[in-house]
C-alpha positions, -999 to +999 in steps of 0.1 A: +693-059-633+666-066-608+633-051-615+624-022-592+592-029-573+567-001-574+547+005-542+510+009-550+481+016-526+446+005-531+422+033-523+386+021-519+371+056-514+368+085-539+393+111-526+374+140-543+342+131-524+361+126-492+378+161-495+344+176-503+329+160-471+358+170-449+357+206-461+321+208-451+324+192-417+355+213-408+334+244-407+339+262-374+303+262-362+304+224-359+332+224-334+342+245-304+375+248-286+376+243-249+398+263-225+412+233-207+430+201-218+449+193-249+457+163-271+488+153-291+487+140-326+516+119-339+522+121-377+537+094-399+571+111-400+573+110-362+564+147-357+540+155-328+514+182-329+498+196-298+463+210-302+435+220-277+406+198-270+376+204-291+340+194-287+314+187-314+284+210-310+260+188-331+255+151-335+270+131-363+236+124-378+228+161-379+261+170-397+255+142-423+219+154-429+231+189-434+258+177-458+233+157-478+211+187-482+241+208-492+251+182-519+215+180-531+214+218-538+248+217-555+241+186-575+271+167-560+269+130-554+282+124-518+297+094-501+274+068-487+258+075-453+276+046-437+310+058-450+304+093-436+296+078-402+329+059-403+348+090-413+333+110-384+341+081-360+378+084-368+377+122-362+381+124-325+359+150-308+339+150-276+301+153-278+286+179-255+248+183-250+250+217-232+265+247-250+264+270-219+297+288-216+307+279-252+279+293-273+256+313-250+234+326-279+226+290-290+221+279-254+198+308-246+178+301-278+173+265-269+163+275-233+138+299-249+120+270-266+121+251-233+105+280-214+077+284-239+070+247-238+066+250-200+042+279-205+021+256-228+022+229-201+009+255-175-019+266-199-030+230-202-026+219-166-037+250-147-059+270-170-078+243-189-066+250-224-076+224-250-053+194-249-052+190-287-040+226-291-013+222-265-001+190-282+001+207-316+019+237-300+045+215-284+051+196-316+054+229-335+080+242-310+100+209-312+099+210-350+110+247-351+139+241-327+151+212-348+148+234-379+171+261-365+196+235-354+198+218-387+183+230-420+183+268-414+221+270-419+218+253-453+191+277-463+213+307-455+242+294-475+236+317-505+242+354-501+211+363-520+177+346-518+141+354-528+131+345-492+137+374-468+145+351-439+173+335-459+188+365-477+220+375-460+225+407-480+190+419-470+192+407-433+226+422-426+220+456-441+215+484-417+179+498-419+191+534-412+227+539-421+231+539-459+269+532-456+261+498-442+234+488-467+233+466-498+205+467-523+191+434-534+186+430-571+156+407-566+122+407-549+116+388-517+084+372-529+091+336-515+083+324-481+099+295-463+074+271-448+096+262-418+103+299-410+066+307-413+057+278-390+080+291-364+063+325-365+029+309-365+034+288-334+049+317-315+019+339-324-005+311-315+010+307-280+009+345-274-027+347-285-037+317-263-018+332-234-038+365-237-071+347-241-064+327-209-058+358-188-094+359-175-090+324-159-058+334-140-057+345-104-047+380-111-031+403-137+003+399-121+004+362-129-005+369-165+022+396-167+048+372-154+040+345-180+039+371-208+073+385-196+088+350-198+073+344-232+086+377-247+120+370-232+120+336-248+110+349-282+138+374-281+163+346-273+150+325-302+152+355-326+188+362-315+197+326-320+183+327-356+203+360-363+234+344-348+231+314-372+228+338-402+257+359-391+279+329-386+271+317-421+282+351-434+315+349-415+321+315-428+317+327-464+343+354-458+370+329-446 
């Protein structure tokens, strides 16, 4: 009797690590469906699947950085960075820089940072504010925007946290209606350095804006800048709340 040949496959990648990585990057806030166009996937058995086009709302490097932070907190050893880039390269998805019309809350938040940066530029160019302060304010705004786009999601992954800015149970409880409240069993006695830096830079810009009112042409000009600033702060706050709520929704899926 002829010997039956056994078909074997050589796998050079740890499938457990691969599944762990794919589970993370498949989270819905990394991708967004578009209302036009579709693509067809052909499976090994000849079956064809039709699915809508999707776009990736963050860059590959951002997704990998978040995943590495996620693994560090869980004590999980991830795939190498180069391997993760190759995996994401195989996963077809368009990259879009503007989220307008797809995620308006995130788009408005990013625009809020841009408007405040323009206010800082005006304070330097038109009203003689110290150049060093303006440079520090711009760097602080850029750093805060990057934090909301990347690390803040990871910080909000746990339902309970000693930091009030990261505690979903505390943040999503209604301050008035007891039927929509949950009591935390811990104290919020920890402060996040990045969240505090965001508050500090916004307070600093508002203070400098009020101090520069005397050098402006009239009160109406100061009121216009202050209105744009407050509108931008509200957009940034809504963006931060939106990220926290999306993490809560993801935990319920």
